[in-house]
N, C-alpha and C positions, 0 to 999 in steps of 0.2 A: 505494500500498500504506501504510494507516494506520501511525501511530506509538504510537496509544492504547493504556494499560495495560487502561481498561476500555472494554470496548465495551456502549452502552445503548441497549436499546430502550424507545418510550416505549409509554403504556398502551394507545392504538391500535393496537402493534404484536403484541398479546398473542394469540396463535392462535386462531381460533374455531370450530376443529375440530381432534379428536383424531385420529392415526393409528391407524389399523387394520391389522396387518400380516398378519391373516388372509388378507386380500384378494389379498397376493401371492406366498406362501410357496409352493414348489416342491410342499412335501410336509406336508398340514396333520398335526397331531397325533392321534392316536387318542381316539376319544369318550371322555368321562368315563363309567365304570361305576356301578351303583346299589351300595352297600356291601355290601347283602343279597344279592340277586340275579345281581350281575356282568352283568348287561344293561345297555345303552346307559341313562343315566340322563333323564328326561324335565323340562320344564321345570315340570311339576306337582310332581316330586318336590323340586325346590330351592325354590320358593314357599314352603316351611314357614321358609325363613330367609332368603331374599332377596326381594327387590322386583320387581316383573316389568321393569321397566326395565333392571336390570343384568343380570339372567337373558337379557335378549335380546342386551346389548352382548356378553355371555359368548360368545354362540353368531353371531355375526353376523358376516357375510363383506364387508360394507359397508367402503369403503377411508377414507371420510373421516365421523367421527360429529360432528354439532354440539355445543357446548358451550353448555349453557344459560344465559341471561343472569344467572340467581341466583348461580350458580357464577362466572360471570365478574369480576361485582359484586366477590364475596370474592378471589377470584385478584388481584384490584389492588390490594388491603392490602398485596402484597409482588413481586408480577408485573409487567413481565419481570423473571426474575432476571440480574444481571449476569454476563457472559462477560469474564473475565481472561487478558490475555496476562501468562504467568510470566517477565517478562523477568529478573527477580532470580535465579529458581530457573535459568534458563538459564547466566547469567553464574556463577553457584556450579559448574553442571555443566561450564562449558566446551563446550556442545554446541552443534552448526550446529542442532539441529533447533529448530522453533517449539514452543511448548507454549502451548496455550490450557487454561484450568479455569472450566468453567461453576459457578457458586456456589449451590448451594440452601439452603445454610445462614442465607439472609436471611429465610427464612419464620419466623414467629411460633414455629412448636415447634423452629427449628435444624434442621431437615431437609426433604428431599423430599415427606415422607410426607404434609403437607398435599394434595398435589397429586390425591391420591385421597379421601381423608379429606371434604375436602369435596363431593365431589360424590355421593358416597356416603350422608352425611348427608342431600344435599338431595333424592335418591331415595326416601330411605328416610320422609323427612318427606312428602313428595308421595303415598306411599302409606299414610299412617295410622298408621305405626309410633312409638312413644312413646320404645321407649328399645333402645338398642345395646349386646349384649354382642360383647367382642372381647380380641384378646391381645394380649401385646406382649413383646418380648424383652428390648432394650433400652431400652426404654420412648420412643421416636423416634414408634412407631406409635402406642400408648396414649396418649400427649399430644397426637398429633395429630386421634385422634379424638375426645378431649375437647373441643379446643378447636373442630371442626366442629360438634359436639353443642351447646357452647353458642351458635354461629351460628344453629344451626336451632331450639334447643329442645327438642332430644332428650337425654334422660338417658343416660348410659353407663357402662358397667360394665367394668371390664380388669381381667383376667388375667395378672398380670406373672411372668415365669419367676423364681422364688425367688432364683437366683443375681444376678440382676440387679436385683432389688427391695431386694436387701442392698448391693448396688454401687454403685447410682446412685440414689441417696435423692432427688436433684433431679429427677429425670426422675418417681417418684411424687407428689412436693411439684408440677408442674406439673399434670400429671391432675388433683389434686385441686382447685388453684387455678381449673381452666377448670370447676370442678363435676361429676367423675368421682369415681365410687367405684373404689378398686383394692385387689386381693387378690394375696399372692404365691402362686404356682404351683407345685406342688399344694396347692388349699386344701380346707377342709371344706365347701365351698359346695357339690358336686357328689358324684355319685356318681363319677367319673372321677377327683378329686380326692383322694377319702376313700380310694379303692382303693387309689392309688399311695402314698398317707401310709403306709396299711397295711402294704405292701411295704418300704419304707424312708421311715421319721418325716423323715430328716435329708435325703431328696433335693433335690439342688440344680435338678430342673424340666428344661424343654426347652420350645420354641414348639410341637413336635407336642403333648404334652401340654396345656399353656395352649389350644391351639386343640380338642382334646378337652372342656376345661373350659366355654369360651366357644360352641361350638355347642350343647352339652348345657344350657346355660342359654338359648339362644333358642330350640331345640326345643320348651322346656316351661312357655314364656311366650308366649302367644298376643299381646301386646304388644310382643314382643321381637324382634327379627331380629338376623343376625351380621354381621358387618364384618372382611373380611381385608385388612392391607396389603400384599400381595404376591402372588405365585404365578398368581392366577387372569388371564383372560384380560381383563377389565374393567379390572381395578389398572393390570396393563403398558398399556392403551390408557391409561387417564389420565394417566399419567408419562409419554408423548410429545411433550407439552407444552415436556418439556425440552429432548430432542433438535429439535424444531421452533422454538423460540425461537433452540437455538444456529446452525441453519441460517442463520435470516433475519442473525443477528449476523457469523458468519463472510462472510456475502455482501458485508457493509456494508465490511468490509479486504480484501476481494477473496481470500478463504483459502477453502481446504476439507482436512479431514485425510485423512491416510494410515490413522491408527492412531485408532479412539474405544475407550476404555477405561470400564470401571465396575466397581466392587466388585459382588460376587454372593453371596446369601444365598438368597432364593428367586426373585429374578431383577428387580423393576419397577425397582429403581435402574439397573443396566445397561440392561433394557430401554427404560426411559425416555431415556436416552441415545443409546443403540443405533440402535433401529429406524427413526427417520427418516431414516437414512445407510444401513443395513441395505437400505432403502426403494431408494435409488440403486443399490446392488450389486446387486439385482436385474435393473437397467436395464443393467449391464455397467460402473459404476465401480468403478476398482480400490480399495479399502478392507480393513482388518483391524479386527477388532470384538473384544477380548479383554474374558472375563470375567473376576473374580479373585476368589478365595474363599481360606479358611482351610485351612493345613495339618491343623488339628483338625478341621475338618469338610466333606472334600473331596469334596462330592457329583458334581460334573462328573467330575473327574480320576481319582476313583476309586470313586464307584458305578456301581449297573448301572442301564440303560434299560428299563426295566418298568413295569407298573401296580403301583400303592402307594397305600397311604391318605396324605390328607392330614395324619392326625393319630395320635396313638399309639393311643389308644381303638377304633379302625376305625370312628368314627360317620360319616366325609366320603366324600364319593364319591372312588374308585379312579381315578387319574390316571395316564397313561403319561408319567413322567420317569424322569429320571436321581434315582436314591435311593439314601441308605444302610441304610434299613428305616427304618420307622414309628416303632419302638421304641429306636432311636438315641439315644443319651443322651450329646450332646457336652461336654467339658469346660469348665468356665468362665472361657473369656476374655471378655477384654474387649469384643471384636466382637460383642457379644449378637446385632446385628440381623442378622449371619449364621452364626449357631449354627440352623440348620435344616435336617432331614435330606435334605429333596427340592428339585427346582428346579420352576420354571415349565415347565407342557410346551410353550409357546412357545421361550422358551431351551432345553428339552432336545434338542427337533426339528431346531432350528437349529444346536445342536452334535452332533447325531446326523450330519446331513447336510454336517459340515465347513463350513457358512458360516459359523460363529464359533469362536475361538478361546477356550481356558481356560488358566490356569494356579492354583496356589495355593503362598501363601507362610507361612511361621511369622510368631506376632506380632512378635518381635523385630526380626526386619528391617524390619517394617511401620510400629514405633516410630520406629527410625532414621529412615525415611524421612519420617515425621511430622515428627521433629526438624528436619530437613535445610528442610523447608517452611515449619514455621513460622519458621524463623530466617530465611528468605529471604523469603517473601509475607507474612508475620507472622499470618495465619489458623492457628489452632489447630483441628488437623483431626477429625473424629471418628476412633474406633478403624476403626469400618468403611471410613471414606473412603481412610483408610491404606494398603489394600492398591489400590488405584487409584493411588494417587502411588507408591507403590512399583515398580508395574508401567510407569508413565509414565517414571521416572526409569530403569530398568532401559531400555526403550527411546531415552531419549535419548542414555544411554551409549554405546549400540552405533551410534547415529547416529555419534556422535562416534569411535568405534572404526571404523566404514567410511567414513566423513566423506561421508555422507548428510544432506541438510536435510529430513528428513522433517518433517511439521505431526503434532501429538500433540493431542488432543482428550483429556480427562478430564473425570468429573463431579464433583467435589466435594461430595459428596452432603449433607454436615452439618458444623456446627462441633463442636468437640470440649471448649466449655465449661461442658458440664453432664458432662463426662465426666474431670473432671480427676485424679478417685482415679485413673483407669488411669494419666496420666502421673507422679500422684507415686508409684505402684507401679513405673515403669518407671524413675525417677529415682534410687529407693533400691532398686535390682536384685530387686525382689520379684517381677517378671514370668518366667515358665519357658517356653522354646518347647513346643510339644505337637504332635507329629504322631501323628493317629491310628492303631493299631497295626492293620495287616492282617489278624490273627487276629480283631480284635474285630467289624471291620467285615463280615468272612465270616462271623462268628455271626449276626450284626445281619440280613444278607441272607438268610442260611439261613431268616428266620422270613416273609420275603416272602407275601403270599397266592398262592395256585395259583390260576391264570384258566385257564379250559378253554374 
């Protein structure tokens, strides 16, 4: 058993294939439906905003999908990412548990998002596309897409949720530094945005609304496609490089997790770390996988499992997923990457089938856990990642209480050095806990589309 703190792979150990969980799920998600006809959507319907290579990945049942050499070349700028044994955190908690974390904050954008931004830019470039329109919550995805656009010579337009645009100016600056243009959403650039501003001029925005703006932009410009940073099958496919690397790293030290944890907004971060291990669970391996979400946007824990639009305006296909309602307007918590009304169909189906677990935390307890982590492990985590840290700490303390030495793995999906305003608000007690009221959730759910 190794005593190393950092478990490092060489560049030659970067996985050459992504893992597609659709090949092994006992129950596949129901097919996406056309937003107008409510009939199963066809590839030609999606080709208006996606390149065919990504559409093929979206519906593929092939277990292993090759990573293009051009993508691997860019991955090698920061991959493989390190796996850390959190020895100092274990000591602080006085737990018999072993805690590991996969650190995705070493990417140029400071999060896991470039893992899918790079291949999406690559496939769009190959298809002759000149510009990408996309949305972003906290700015992690928008900055990652701008970075990937710069790598492949694509223009990038980002619609950034207004509350994050105001809270996180450094993410906006990063997008612009990599050559992207960024607008606060709702904006006056699209019909969706203008309609929202007419209803509420000071609207804080939502990911659903920003998606509407980006999709409308892409659909109305022939040289432009749309790119999504989470939720869709091909996005979670690309993120499995995280868990595949982590499996190799744990093999080097002769260990394997009893519990795998990831924060969950749309599902790409959680799917990225968990799906390669759930592959083993399908074969009988004993394993718990926990998706952690904010109590202010409790999609899995309080949403309904049914068809809903992926965006506010109803422009996207209807997906079978856990949802709070496509016009759900979340509060402006600092974990902007987790403020989404729905979840990946893959994650939703796994949760519905009780293959994975889910839990929700309020933001103050997550920041308390982030402080413990920062003071012991030295890294200041992103507000989103603090949810996974909180769950890992809870599980480690339970091991202490029960006297069990379990192995816990979580994804530290990004650093918080561009989110220091959030920590400033925490230090000066400006943050408040917010649990979304049941009556407002019911109201939003009452407006879900009726599928006959």
